Structures are given as structure tokens and as C-alpha cells.
Legacy VTK file of the C-alpha trace (Angstrom):
# vtk DataFile Version 3.0
C-alpha trace
ASCII
DATASET POLYDATA
POINTS 207 float
-3.005 19.170 -2.879
-0.470 16.945 -1.146
-1.089 13.227 -0.595
1.223 11.520 1.879
1.029 7.770 1.289
2.161 5.283 3.918
2.424 1.505 3.804
1.209 -0.266 6.943
3.673 -1.578 9.519
4.979 -5.116 9.521
2.787 -8.148 10.222
3.738 -11.720 11.100
2.864 -12.628 7.505
5.346 -10.026 6.206
7.986 -11.434 8.530
7.438 -15.030 7.341
6.933 -14.040 3.679
3.361 -15.326 3.702
1.080 -13.874 1.034
-1.629 -11.754 2.679
-3.576 -10.113 -0.128
-6.862 -9.093 1.451
-6.493 -11.399 4.473
-7.174 -9.317 7.571
-3.864 -9.662 9.402
-2.709 -7.548 12.342
0.479 -5.627 13.050
3.122 -7.525 14.991
5.171 -5.916 17.781
7.784 -4.735 15.289
5.081 -3.271 13.050
3.721 -1.293 15.984
7.213 0.122 16.594
7.398 1.099 12.919
4.036 2.860 13.146
5.235 4.722 16.237
8.273 5.910 14.266
5.903 7.123 11.557
3.942 9.031 14.180
7.143 10.721 15.365
8.154 11.570 11.796
4.775 13.068 10.921
4.132 14.780 14.249
3.087 18.363 13.685
1.730 17.668 10.196
-1.940 18.566 9.899
-4.035 16.326 7.648
-7.417 17.432 6.333
-8.451 13.774 6.128
-6.964 10.343 6.773
-7.954 7.621 4.319
-7.054 4.025 5.136
-7.615 0.590 3.721
-10.251 -0.991 5.946
-7.978 -3.967 6.713
-6.761 -4.048 10.320
-3.050 -3.681 9.615
-3.665 -0.407 7.775
-6.341 0.987 10.101
-4.188 0.299 13.160
-1.196 1.972 11.509
-3.342 5.032 10.761
-4.631 5.190 14.341
-1.088 5.112 15.724
0.095 7.846 13.346
-2.819 10.204 14.025
-4.462 9.062 17.279
-6.773 12.072 17.505
-8.180 11.772 13.983
-10.416 8.887 12.946
-9.290 7.246 9.687
-11.881 6.880 6.941
-12.192 3.134 6.135
-11.751 2.864 2.373
-12.163 -0.578 0.730
-10.721 0.810 -2.524
-7.351 1.015 -0.747
-7.217 -2.707 0.064
-4.322 -4.834 -1.136
-4.497 -6.794 -4.385
-6.832 -9.763 -3.803
-4.674 -12.813 -4.469
-7.384 -15.416 -4.060
-6.221 -18.958 -3.357
-2.656 -17.780 -2.774
-3.595 -15.911 0.386
-2.154 -17.558 3.485
0.476 -19.472 1.501
4.218 -18.969 1.290
5.778 -18.237 -2.087
7.196 -21.784 -2.031
3.733 -23.273 -1.518
2.308 -21.204 -4.373
5.080 -22.388 -6.701
4.269 -25.983 -5.808
0.475 -25.727 -6.083
0.086 -23.087 -8.821
3.296 -23.264 -10.876
1.725 -21.866 -14.050
0.147 -18.924 -12.258
3.343 -18.122 -10.381
5.367 -18.160 -13.605
2.844 -15.830 -15.255
2.899 -13.572 -12.188
6.684 -13.327 -12.149
6.703 -12.618 -15.894
4.052 -9.918 -15.469
1.663 -11.543 -17.933
-1.148 -9.125 -18.882
-4.606 -10.119 -17.715
-3.386 -12.670 -15.184
-6.041 -13.561 -12.613
-4.819 -15.873 -9.895
-7.407 -18.424 -8.787
-10.175 -16.554 -6.978
-8.412 -13.186 -7.113
-8.229 -9.888 -8.993
-6.411 -8.923 -12.154
-3.849 -6.133 -12.073
-6.194 -4.053 -14.204
-8.904 -4.327 -11.566
-6.488 -3.262 -8.828
-5.257 -0.360 -10.945
-8.821 0.803 -11.605
-9.545 0.855 -7.866
-6.413 2.882 -7.212
-6.925 5.261 -10.129
-10.590 5.896 -9.299
-9.654 6.714 -5.703
-6.873 9.097 -6.672
-8.964 10.819 -9.327
-11.739 11.446 -6.800
-9.535 13.499 -4.472
-8.956 16.861 -6.227
-12.645 17.782 -6.302
-13.014 17.051 -2.577
-9.678 18.230 -1.222
-8.297 21.086 -3.318
-5.192 22.608 -1.694
-5.377 20.216 1.279
-2.912 17.717 2.750
-4.160 14.130 3.022
-2.798 10.979 4.635
-3.394 7.659 2.870
-2.501 4.331 4.522
-2.478 1.305 2.246
-0.518 -1.709 0.980
2.417 -2.512 -1.305
0.498 -3.548 -4.421
-2.072 -0.784 -4.143
0.579 1.888 -3.572
2.372 0.704 -6.716
-0.939 1.073 -8.559
-1.241 4.644 -7.247
2.268 5.285 -8.560
1.235 4.068 -12.003
-1.581 6.618 -12.044
0.662 9.438 -10.810
3.271 8.686 -13.460
0.550 8.158 -16.086
2.395 4.977 -16.993
0.850 3.345 -20.034
3.141 0.316 -20.053
3.442 -2.601 -17.615
2.533 -1.891 -14.023
5.740 -0.952 -12.160
6.142 -3.990 -9.892
9.781 -3.452 -9.025
9.837 -0.175 -7.063
10.229 -1.098 -3.418
7.467 -0.167 -0.990
8.844 -0.977 2.452
6.658 -1.449 5.492
6.009 1.940 7.154
7.590 3.821 4.245
6.457 7.289 3.201
5.769 8.381 -0.376
4.314 11.704 -1.405
2.293 12.841 -4.419
1.516 16.472 -5.281
-1.412 17.591 -7.442
-1.309 21.063 -8.997
-2.764 22.613 -12.146
-4.347 19.340 -13.187
-1.150 17.298 -12.996
0.261 14.776 -10.532
3.921 14.814 -9.533
5.938 12.341 -7.486
7.610 14.271 -4.645
9.234 11.359 -2.808
9.162 7.566 -2.859
9.739 4.892 -0.217
11.305 7.204 2.363
12.335 5.132 5.397
14.731 7.541 7.140
12.533 7.444 10.249
13.107 3.682 10.575
16.865 3.968 11.008
18.035 1.483 13.631
15.024 -0.812 13.180
15.839 -3.911 11.164
13.617 -6.801 10.179
12.536 -8.727 7.092
9.618 -7.457 5.045
7.518 -9.233 2.411
5.183 -7.828 -0.216
1.443 -8.329 -0.676
LINES 1 208
207 0 1 2 3 4 5 6 7 8 9 10 11 12 13 14 15 16 17 18 19 20 21 22 23 24 25 26 27 28 29 30 31 32 33 34 35 36 37 38 39 40 41 42 43 44 45 46 47 48 49 50 51 52 53 54 55 56 57 58 59 60 61 62 63 64 65 66 67 68 69 70 71 72 73 74 75 76 77 78 79 80 81 82 83 84 85 86 87 88 89 90 91 92 93 94 95 96 97 98 99 100 101 102 103 104 105 106 107 108 109 110 111 112 113 114 115 116 117 118 119 120 121 122 123 124 125 126 127 128 129 130 131 132 133 134 135 136 137 138 139 140 141 142 143 144 145 146 147 148 149 150 151 152 153 154 155 156 157 158 159 160 161 162 163 164 165 166 167 168 169 170 171 172 173 174 175 176 177 178 179 180 181 182 183 184 185 186 187 188 189 190 191 192 193 194 195 196 197 198 199 200 201 202 203 204 205 206
């Protein structure tokens, strides 16, 4: 089984470094261009199923990539819920929640931002989704469209990482990563491939 994982295209919030979390933000014009590049890159690839976060920025990215195949809305693929931080800039969060931001930057285990999820809860969502696929899609190729934090959680499951959640690996907007499942084991085939975005330049925030 092959799972091609794509992060949604850019939004205004990404451009302004505003924290989105599970806010339902839309692609901006640049994000639509990125999704169109993804469609060109993946043209000719046949997917047995297309799973997408049910948030608009992911669903719209999926529809642009595979216009003739309806994406399956999948709440488990939503971004990390960041509670009261959602809609704020990083600067505003530092001013209003300095203790939480310090704990977040230091990767403190069990951190729950006000009104949001813990990393463990996000990881469980991601792991449960990934573990459900082999029984349903043996030897098939799937497309998954999701978000930075959730894709990092998928990576943790693929790598069977038992330590801190890998926050640092970049997950650019409209990037492609690929996981392969064979003989009961996951392998990372590629990570954060953005070759198809050559010539497009813009800022990109996480979460």
C-alpha cells in the first residue's frame, strides 16, 4: 500500500502567520496556484480513495488535485486544535499566554493549550487513522490531504518514534510526502517534496 500525503495549499492565515488550528479557513489565490501545481505533478496517478481533513482548505486542495474523485471528509485528519490561540498571531499568543507558549516551544509533555488538544490526543487521531488503512486498502494507492501538525503526527507513527513528537521536520504548504506499507511495516519513501512548486515563492506558517 502506498499513501501519498499532501499538505493543503496556502491560506491568508499561513501568509500572515496567524494560528489556524481547526479554524475553517480557505485557500488564498496563491494556495489555489499551489494546488494546481500539485494536480499537474500527480496527473496520471490513480488513487483508490482520497481522504481529506473536512476543513475547507484541505477539501478544496483535494478537489483541485483530483477533480473527478470526491474526497472522503475525515475529521480525524484535522489540524491540532489549538483552542484559544486560534486566530491569533504568535506575538499575540506570547503576550496573552506566555507560560503556554514557553511550554509549547519547549515541547513540554502533556501540554494542553487553553481549550485545545494535547499532542497525545492529536497523535492518537493520526495513529488510529493510519492503522485503519491496511485492512481496507491492501496493495492500493491512497491520497491523504491534511495539515502540518497532523502530518507530523503521521510521521511519528510511520517511524514508530517513541520519543518526543518530531516538531521540527518541515511540512510546507502543498508539499508531498509518501509512506509505504508492506509486510506489516511502514516505511518513509519521501518527505516534504516541493519540486513541483519551483518558481512559486511566498511565506508559509504552520498550524
